[in-house]
Each structure stands twice: as C-alpha cells, then as structure tokens.
C-alpha positions in Angstrom: 17.4 -8.7 -16.0 17.0 -4.8 -15.7 16.7 -5.0 -11.3 14.8 -2.1 -9.8 16.2 0.5 -7.8 13.7 0.5 -4.7 14.6 4.0 -4.7 12.1 4.6 -7.9 8.9 2.8 -5.9 7.2 5.8 -4.7 3.3 5.6 -2.8 1.1 8.0 -4.1 -2.5 8.8 -2.6 -5.4 11.0 -3.0 -8.9 11.8 -2.2 -9.7 11.0 -5.5 -7.8 9.1 -8.8 -7.5 12.2 -10.4 -5.8 14.4 -6.6 -3.2 11.4 -6.3 0.4 13.0 -5.2 3.4 11.5 -4.2 3.7 10.8 -0.2 6.5 13.3 0.4 9.7 12.4 1.7 9.1 8.4 2.0 12.2 6.0 3.3 10.1 2.9 2.4 7.3 1.9 1.2 5.7 -1.7 0.5 2.2 -3.3 -0.9 1.6 -6.9 0.3 -1.2 -9.1 -0.8 -2.6 -12.3 0.8 -5.0 -14.8 -0.1 -6.5 -17.1 2.9 -6.8 -20.8 2.6 -10.0 -23.0 3.0 -10.0 -26.8 3.9 -11.2 -28.7 0.9 -9.5 -31.9 3.4 -11.4 -34.8 3.6 -11.1 -38.6 4.5 -9.8 -39.8 0.9 -6.9 -36.6 1.4 -4.5 -39.5 2.9 -3.7 -37.8 5.3 -2.8 -34.6 3.6 -4.1 -31.5 3.7 -6.2 -29.6 1.1 -6.8 -26.1 0.3 -8.5 -24.0 -2.4 -7.8 -20.2 -2.5 -10.2 -18.2 -0.2 -10.8 -14.0 0.2 -7.6 -12.0 -1.2 -6.6 -9.2 -0.4 -3.6 -5.8 -0.5 -2.5 -3.3 1.6 -0.1 -0.3 0.9 2.4 0.9 3.6 4.7 4.2 3.8 7.9 5.8 6.0 8.2 9.0 5.6 9.8 12.4 7.3 7.9 14.3 9.1 8.0 18.3 8.8 5.8 21.5 9.3 4.3 21.0 5.4 3.5 17.0 5.6 0.9 15.0 4.7 0.3 13.4 8.2 -2.7 16.5 8.8 -4.2 15.8 6.1 -3.7 12.1 6.3 -5.4 12.3 10.0 -8.1 13.8 8.5 -8.8 11.4 6.7 -8.3 8.8 9.1 -11.3 11.2 11.2 -13.7 11.0 8.4 -13.1 8.0 7.3 -12.8 8.7 4.1 -12.1 6.7 0.9 -8.5 6.2 -0.7 -7.2 6.0 -3.2 -3.6 5.2 -4.1 -0.9 4.3 -7.0 1.8 1.8 -6.4 4.6 2.7 -9.2 7.8 3.7 -10.6 9.4 7.9 -10.3 9.0 7.3 -13.6 7.4 4.3 -15.1 8.6 3.0 -18.4 6.5 0.8 -20.8 6.1 -2.6 -19.8 6.5 -1.5 -16.9 3.1 -1.7 -13.9 0.9 0.6 -11.6 -0.4 -0.3 -9.2 -3.9 1.2 -8.5 -6.7 0.6 -5.8 -8.7 1.9 -3.4 -9.1 1.4 0.4 -9.0 3.1 4.0 -6.3 4.3 6.4 -6.3 1.4 8.5 -3.0 2.5 10.9 -1.3 6.1 11.0 1.4 7.0 13.5 3.5 9.5 14.4 7.3 9.2 16.2 10.0 10.4 17.1 12.9 10.1 19.9 15.7 12.2 21.4 17.7 13.9 18.8 16.4 12.4 16.2 14.2 12.7 13.0 10.3 13.1 13.6 9.5 9.9 11.1 5.9 8.6 10.4 3.9 5.7 9.0 1.1 5.0 7.3 -1.0 1.4 6.2 -4.3 1.2 4.4 -6.1 -1.6 3.7 -7.6 -2.6 -0.2 -11.1 -2.3 0.0 -12.1 -5.1 -2.8 -9.8 -5.5 -5.8 -5.5 -4.2 -6.7 -5.5 -3.2 -10.7 -2.8 -4.1 -12.8 -1.8 -2.3 -15.4 1.3 -2.6 -17.7 2.1 1.4 -18.9 2.2 1.8 -22.3 
C-alpha cells in the first residue's frame, strides 16, 4: 500500500472545464461526500430504525495564504456574479490508476482573515450541483 502525502492533494477551480487552475499557496484542502437518509421504519421493524439512502451531496474546500496576486479577488468576483465553478480535486501529478474527481458547483463560503503579525489567509468552500465524477487516470 502506497500512502499519499497530503501535500500532493490539490484543488483546481475555473469558470470552464478547460480553465481550471491550482489554488495557489494552499495549505489545506478537503473533499466531503454525504448522503441523507430516508426513514423507512415501520411497525414490522421490531423497534429498530430502518433507513434507505436519499440525496447525495458533495463539497470541496481549501485554505490558502493570501497575497497580492492570490486567487481571492477572482473568487470574490465569482461569488458576486453567482458564477458556476468547475472543480478538479486530484493529486499534484496523478499516476496511472489514480483518481481525479470533477464536478460543478457554486462558492458557498469565502472568508479572508489575518491576525496581528500573522500571515493573512483565506478559505473557500464550493458546494456541488449535480454529480461528482470519478475518473481513473490512464
């Protein structure tokens, strides 16, 4: 089993499937999948809750260092314009047989922060609309 170095995980964003660029100066990134449950408990369930799968959803997020050429201003404009985002969540240099996750979504959260004598940072969360696609690299 080859363990993956977390530094190699990256998030790319763009306004089309061909303009995706790596979020510069990222310090953290994550991909979250979830599914709601539908309660199907009946009197025949003998007192045990029973469920079936419901709606699935996904989101990606990243934290990054802020600088004058950072992506933050572009992301701000995308929030302001309610613009659909294309994302790719992958390894920095995926090898054959590794996965690339792609999808479309909207920025649901964008925050800029800085403490006294500390490096300014920002975080962005993108909520998916529709399916997240998993592609195996060739």
